[in-house]
ZAPAPA-897378 format. One record per atom (N, C-alpha, C, O): residue in one letter; chain; residue number from 1; x, y negated, z negated. Coordinates in Angstrom, 2 decimals. Each point is the difference from the previous one (the first is absolute). Layout:
ZAPAPA-897378
   code   unit   pos        c1        c2        c3
      a      A   NUM         X         Y         Z
...
This chain:
ZAPAPA-897378
   code   unit   pos        c1        c2        c3
      m      A     1    -16.85   -106.35   -185.99
      m      A     1     -0.56      0.78      0.96
      m      A     1     -1.49     -0.04     -0.25
      m      A     1     -0.40      0.15     -1.15
      s      A     2     -0.59     -0.36      2.29
      s      A     2     -1.37     -0.19     -0.30
      s      A     2     -0.64      1.38     -0.43
      s      A     2      0.61      1.02      0.32
      t      A     3     -1.67     -0.91     -0.95
      t      A     3     -0.83      1.21     -0.31
      t      A     3     -0.43      0.64      1.35
      t      A     3      0.04      1.23      0.10
      a      A     4     -0.41     -1.97      0.88
      a      A     4     -0.46      0.53      1.32
      a      A     4      1.18      0.70      0.65
      a      A     4     -0.18      1.03      0.65
      h      A     5      1.35     -1.57     -0.80
      h      A     5      1.11      0.69      0.62
      h      A     5      0.21      1.16     -0.76
      h      A     5      0.22      1.00      0.68
      n      A     6     -0.23     -0.84     -1.90
      n      A     6      0.26      1.01     -0.97
      n      A     6     -1.07      1.22      0.21
      n      A     6      0.33      1.18     -0.04
      d      A     7     -1.66     -1.65      0.28
      d      A     7     -0.93      0.88      0.38
      d      A     7      0.22      0.78      1.42
      d      A     7     -0.08      1.22      0.15
      y      A     8      0.36     -2.10      0.75
      y      A     8      0.36      0.60      1.26
      y      A     8      1.10      0.99     -0.18
      y      A     8     -0.10      1.11      0.53
      q      A     9      1.14     -1.42     -1.24
      q      A     9      1.02      0.87     -0.08
      q      A     9     -0.25      1.36     -0.80
      q      A     9      0.66      1.02      0.15
      e      A    10     -1.71     -1.18     -0.98
      e      A    10     -0.54      1.29     -0.78
      e      A    10     -0.71      0.65      1.05
      e      A    10      0.21      1.20      0.10
      l      A    11     -1.06     -1.77      0.75
      l      A    11     -0.74      0.88      1.12
      l      A    11      1.03      0.61      0.90
      l      A    11     -0.11      1.16      0.38
      k      A    12      1.11     -1.93     -0.04
      k      A    12      1.01      0.67      1.05
      k      A    12      0.62      1.15     -0.52
      k      A    12      0.13      1.05      0.64
      n      A    13      0.32     -1.26     -2.00
      n      A    13      0.80      0.99     -0.63
      n      A    13     -0.98      1.19     -0.29
      n      A    13      0.53      1.11     -0.08
      a      A    14     -1.81     -1.19     -0.09
      a      A    14     -1.00      1.08     -0.28
      a      A    14     -0.03      0.84      1.33
      a      A    14     -0.02      1.23     -0.01
      l      A    15      0.01     -1.92      1.06
      l      A    15     -0.26      0.69      1.40
      l      A    15      1.12      0.60      0.54
      l      A    15     -0.11      1.01      0.70
      k      A    16      1.31     -1.56     -0.98
      k      A    16      1.20      0.40      0.50
      k      A    16      0.41      1.40     -0.71
      k      A    16      1.02      0.53      0.42
      c      A    17     -1.63      0.02     -1.31
      c      A    17      0.09      1.30     -0.65
      c      A    17     -0.60      0.96      0.88
      c      A    17      0.43      1.15      0.09
      f      A    18     -1.46     -1.61      0.60
      f      A    18     -0.91      1.07      0.85
      f      A    18      0.05     -0.20      1.44
      f      A    18     -0.18      0.94      0.76
      f      A    19      0.41     -2.12     -0.34
      f      A    19     -0.15     -0.29      1.50
      f      A    19      1.39     -0.45      0.51
      f      A    19      0.87     -0.59     -0.64
      t      A    20     -0.84      0.97      1.88
      t      A    20      1.24     -0.44      0.88
      t      A    20      0.03     -1.74      0.09
      t      A    20     -1.03     -0.61     -0.28
      v      A    21      2.03      0.02      0.61
      v      A    21     -0.03     -1.32      0.49
      v      A    21     -1.07     -0.48      0.97
      v      A    21     -0.59     -1.08     -0.08
      e      A    22      0.45      1.92      0.92
      e      A    22     -0.87     -0.25      1.27
      e      A    22     -1.44      0.06     -0.65
      e      A    22     -0.81     -0.90      0.21
      e      A    23      0.53      1.94     -0.96
      e      A    23     -1.47      0.13     -0.67
      e      A    23      0.00     -1.16     -1.03
      e      A    23     -1.12     -0.45     -0.21
      q      A    24      1.97     -0.04     -0.37
      q      A    24     -0.23     -1.22     -0.95
      q      A    24     -0.24     -1.34      0.78
      q      A    24     -0.60     -0.96     -0.49
      i      A    25      1.13      1.00      1.74
      i      A    25     -0.13     -1.29      0.82
      i      A    25     -1.52      0.10      0.44
      i      A    25     -0.62     -1.05      0.08
      y      A    26      0.03      2.14      0.19
      y      A    26     -1.29      0.29      0.25
      y      A    26     -0.91     -0.32     -1.28
      y      A    26     -0.91     -0.83      0.07
      l      A    27      1.14      1.36     -0.93
      l      A    27     -0.83      0.23     -1.20
      l      A    27     -0.14     -1.38     -0.81
      l      A    27     -1.08     -0.57     -0.16
      i      A    28      2.24      0.16     -0.30
      i      A    28      0.13     -1.44     -0.76
      i      A    28     -0.98     -1.15      0.42
      i      A    28     -0.89     -0.47     -0.70
      p      A    29      1.24      0.08      2.10
      p      A    29     -1.06     -1.04      0.22
      p      A    29     -1.39      0.29     -0.08
      p      A    29     -0.81     -0.85     -0.37
      l      A    30      0.46      2.12      0.72
      l      A    30     -1.56      0.34     -0.12
      l      A    30     -0.45      0.00     -1.40
      l      A    30     -1.12     -0.41     -0.32
      l      A    31      2.01      0.87     -0.56
      l      A    31     -0.41     -0.06     -1.44
      l      A    31     -0.12     -1.31     -0.38
      l      A    31     -1.01     -0.33     -0.62
      l      A    32      1.92     -0.55      0.89
      l      A    32     -0.05     -1.42     -0.53
      l      A    32     -1.21     -0.60      0.67
      l      A    32     -0.69     -0.74     -0.68
      s      A    33      0.37      0.96      1.85
      s      A    33     -1.13     -0.82      0.84
      s      A    33     -1.13      0.73     -0.97
      s      A    33     -0.62     -0.81     -0.68
      w      A    34      0.29      1.99      0.52
      w      A    34     -1.17      0.58     -0.62
      w      A    34     -0.12     -0.45     -1.35
      w      A    34     -1.09     -0.40     -0.41
      a      A    35      2.21      0.43     -0.43
      a      A    35     -0.24     -0.25     -1.45
      a      A    35      0.14     -1.48     -0.30
      a      A    35     -0.47     -0.43     -1.05
      g      A    36      1.08     -0.36      1.90
      g      A    36      0.04     -1.30     -0.20
      g      A    36      1.42     -0.64     -0.51
      g      A    36      0.44     -1.11      0.31
      n      A    37      0.16      2.08     -1.15
      n      A    37      1.30     -0.22     -0.49
      n      A    37      0.88      1.26     -0.55
      n      A    37     -0.64      1.01     -0.29
      a      A    38      1.72     -1.00      0.17
      a      A    38      0.88      1.18     -0.42
      a      A    38     -0.43      0.62     -1.39
      a      A    38      0.02      1.21     -0.22
      e      A    39     -0.44     -2.23     -0.75
      e      A    39     -0.46      0.72     -1.11
      e      A    39     -1.10      0.85      0.10
      e      A    39     -0.05      1.18     -0.35
      k      A    40     -1.06     -2.04      0.97
      k      A    40     -1.28      1.01      0.25
      k      A    40      0.37      1.12      1.20
      k      A    40     -0.78      0.96      0.03
      a      A    41      1.63     -0.96      0.76
      a      A    41      0.35      1.04      0.67
      a      A    41      0.72      1.11     -0.71
      a      A    41     -0.14      1.17      0.37
      m      A    42      0.89     -1.49     -1.36
      m      A    42      0.51      1.09     -0.81
      m      A    42     -0.86      0.54     -1.13
      m      A    42      0.30      1.06     -0.54
      f      A    43     -1.34     -1.74      0.18
      f      A    43     -1.13      0.34     -0.77
      f      A    43     -0.77      1.07      0.66
      f      A    43     -0.38      0.99     -0.62
      w      A    44      0.10     -1.23      2.09
      w      A    44     -0.55      1.02      0.82
      w      A    44      0.63      1.25      0.05
      w      A    44     -0.59      1.05     -0.23
      f      A    45      1.95     -1.17      0.57
      f      A    45      0.80      1.25      0.16
      f      A    45     -0.13      0.86     -1.14
      f      A    45     -0.28      1.20      0.10
      n      A    46      0.50     -1.86     -1.30
      n      A    46      0.01      0.78     -1.25
      n      A    46     -1.05      0.41     -0.82
      n      A    46      0.07      0.79     -0.95
      h      A    47     -1.22     -1.48      1.47
      h      A    47     -1.21      0.31     -0.89
      h      A    47     -1.33      0.09      0.70
      h      A    47     -1.01      0.45     -0.55
      q      A    48      1.05     -0.87      1.73
      q      A    48     -1.42      0.16      0.64
      q      A    48     -0.23      1.46      0.53
      q      A    48      0.82      0.47      0.80
      k      A    49     -1.79      0.20     -1.17
      k      A    49     -0.37      1.23      0.42
      k      A    49     -0.59     -0.18      1.51
      k      A    49     -0.76     -0.92      0.28
      i      A    50      1.23      1.96      0.72
      i      A    50     -0.62     -0.12      1.30
      i      A    50     -0.80      1.15      0.21
      i      A    50      0.56      1.10     -0.01
      p      A    51     -1.92     -1.19      0.23
      p      A    51     -0.86      1.03      0.03
      p      A    51      0.32      0.73      1.39
      p      A    51     -0.10      1.23     -0.02
      a      A    52      0.40     -1.71      1.00
      a      A    52      0.42      0.77      1.25
      a      A    52      1.32      0.91     -0.28
      a      A    52      0.25      0.94      0.75
      l      A    53      0.48     -1.20     -1.71
      l      A    53      1.07      0.88     -0.35
      l      A    53     -0.02      0.86     -1.18
      l      A    53      0.98      0.26     -0.70
      g      A    54     -2.25      0.18      0.51
      g      A    54     -0.49      0.71     -1.10
      g      A    54      0.14     -0.87     -1.55
      g      A    54      0.15      0.65     -1.04
      g      A    55     -0.20     -1.88      1.03
      g      A    55     -0.15     -0.68     -1.05
      g      A    55      1.53     -0.36     -0.64
      g      A    55      0.16     -0.57     -1.08
      q      A    56      0.80      0.97      1.89
      q      A    56      1.39     -0.19     -0.51
      q      A    56      0.37     -1.45      0.17
      q      A    56     -0.71     -0.66      0.76
      t      A    57      1.79      0.02     -1.40
      t      A    57      0.56     -1.24      0.31
      t      A    57      0.72      0.18      1.16
      t      A    57      0.15      1.13      0.46
      a      A    58      0.42     -2.33      0.17
      a      A    58      0.85      0.06      0.92
      a      A    58      1.48      0.68     -0.44
      a      A    58      0.61      0.87      0.62
      k      A    59     -0.23     -1.47     -1.80
      k      A    59      1.13      0.64     -0.67
      k      A    59      0.00      1.51     -0.06
      k      A    59      0.92      0.71      0.42
      l      A    60     -1.96     -0.31     -0.95
      l      A    60     -0.08      1.50     -0.40
      l      A    60      0.02      0.67      1.29
      l      A    60      0.57      1.09      0.04
      v      A    61     -1.07     -1.52      0.93
      v      A    61     -0.11      0.52      1.58
      v      A    61      1.49      0.19      0.20
      v      A    61      0.47      1.10      0.28
      c      A    62      0.20     -2.11     -0.42
      c      A    62      1.61     -0.04      0.49
      c      A    62      0.61      1.00     -0.83
      c      A    62      0.63      0.91      0.54
      e      A    63     -0.77     -0.98     -2.11
      e      A    63      0.67      0.78     -0.60
      e      A    63     -0.25      1.60      0.30
      e      A    63      0.88      0.82     -0.24
      n      A    64     -2.04     -0.49      0.75
      n      A    64     -0.21      1.24      0.48
      n      A    64      0.51      0.45      1.20
      n      A    64     -0.24      1.14      0.38
      g      A    65      1.11     -2.13      0.46
      g      A    65      0.43      0.21      1.16
      g      A    65     -0.64     -0.18      1.35
      g      A    65      0.41      0.45      1.07
      n      A    66     -1.58     -1.23     -1.30
      n      A    66     -0.95     -0.06      1.05
      n      A    66      0.13     -1.37      0.54
      n      A    66     -1.09     -0.54      0.19
      q      A    67      2.04     -0.12      0.10
      q      A    67      0.23     -1.37      0.31
      q      A    67     -0.63     -0.14      1.46
      q      A    67     -0.52     -1.05      0.35
      a      A    68      0.59      2.10      0.42
      a      A    68     -0.52     -0.10      1.42
      a      A    68     -1.54     -0.05     -0.06
      a      A    68     -0.67     -0.62      0.84
      l      A    69      0.17      1.28     -1.84
      l      A    69     -1.56     -0.27     -0.12
      l      A    69     -0.44     -1.23     -0.54
      l      A    69     -1.13     -0.39      0.30
      l      A    70      1.86     -0.28     -1.04
      l      A    70     -0.22     -1.38     -0.46
      l      A    70      0.08     -0.93      1.05
      l      A    70     -0.88     -0.86      0.13
      i      A    71      1.87      0.95      0.68
      i      A    71      0.35     -0.88      1.31
      i      A    71     -1.17      0.22      0.86
      i      A    71     -0.56     -0.99      0.46
      e      A    72      0.08      2.31     -0.15
      e      A    72     -1.12      0.32      0.72
      e      A    72     -1.26     -0.78     -0.32
      e      A    72     -0.73     -0.53      0.83
      y      A    73      0.55      0.54     -2.37
      y      A    73     -1.21     -0.68     -0.57
      y      A    73      0.03     -1.43      0.23
      y      A    73     -0.96     -0.56      0.51
      i      A    74      2.11     -0.11     -0.91
      i      A    74      0.28     -1.39      0.20
      i      A    74     -0.27     -0.44      1.53
      i      A    74     -0.73     -0.94      0.33
      h      A    75      1.38      1.71      0.46
      h      A    75     -0.09     -0.27      1.52
      h      A    75     -1.60     -0.14      0.52
      h      A    75     -0.47     -0.90      0.70
      s      A    76     -0.23      2.16     -1.30
      s      A    76     -1.28      0.00      0.43
      s      A    76     -0.76     -1.23     -0.84
      s      A    76     -0.91     -0.59      0.59
      a      A    77      1.15      0.31     -1.51
      a      A    77     -0.66     -1.23     -0.63
      a      A    77      0.29     -1.23      0.69
      a      A    77     -0.85     -0.89      0.11
      d      A    78      2.16      0.78      0.40
      d      A    78      0.37     -1.22      0.74
      d      A    78     -0.67     -0.07      1.39
      d      A    78     -0.15     -1.09      0.56
      l      A    79     -0.23      2.17     -0.04
      l      A    79     -0.76      0.04      1.48
      l      A    79     -1.47     -0.11     -0.48
      l      A    79     -0.81      0.21      0.90
      g      A    80      0.30     -0.47     -2.09
      g      A    80     -1.51     -0.09     -0.21
      g      A    80     -0.70      1.25     -0.36
      g      A    80     -1.22      0.19      0.08
      g      A    81      2.09      0.62     -0.47
      g      A    81     -0.56      1.19     -0.61
      g      A    81     -0.59     -0.30     -1.43
      g      A    81      0.31     -1.06     -0.55
      y      A    82     -1.25      2.05     -0.14
      y      A    82     -0.30     -0.10     -1.30
      y      A    82      1.10      0.08     -0.85
      y      A    82      0.87      0.85      0.18
      a      A    83     -0.82     -1.69     -1.11
      a      A    83      1.19      0.02     -1.07
      a      A    83     -0.76      0.38     -1.31
      a      A    83      0.61      0.11     -1.06
């Protein structure tokens, strides 16, 4: 299996811990589009601090039970809001 496929599966597995299938269907294409590939999307999810979310990473936001806040942030950025 290709590395790209493995990276995609890793991203999908990381998100399924926190998001419903419907939310994943919304989030995964956006993250892939923004990041360029699944490996970079995973890096963003795990390591990129988001100033608008108190400097937390997306993963930390989710681990703290604030998935809806992350979706709201991503939706706002998708609509052209400040990211």
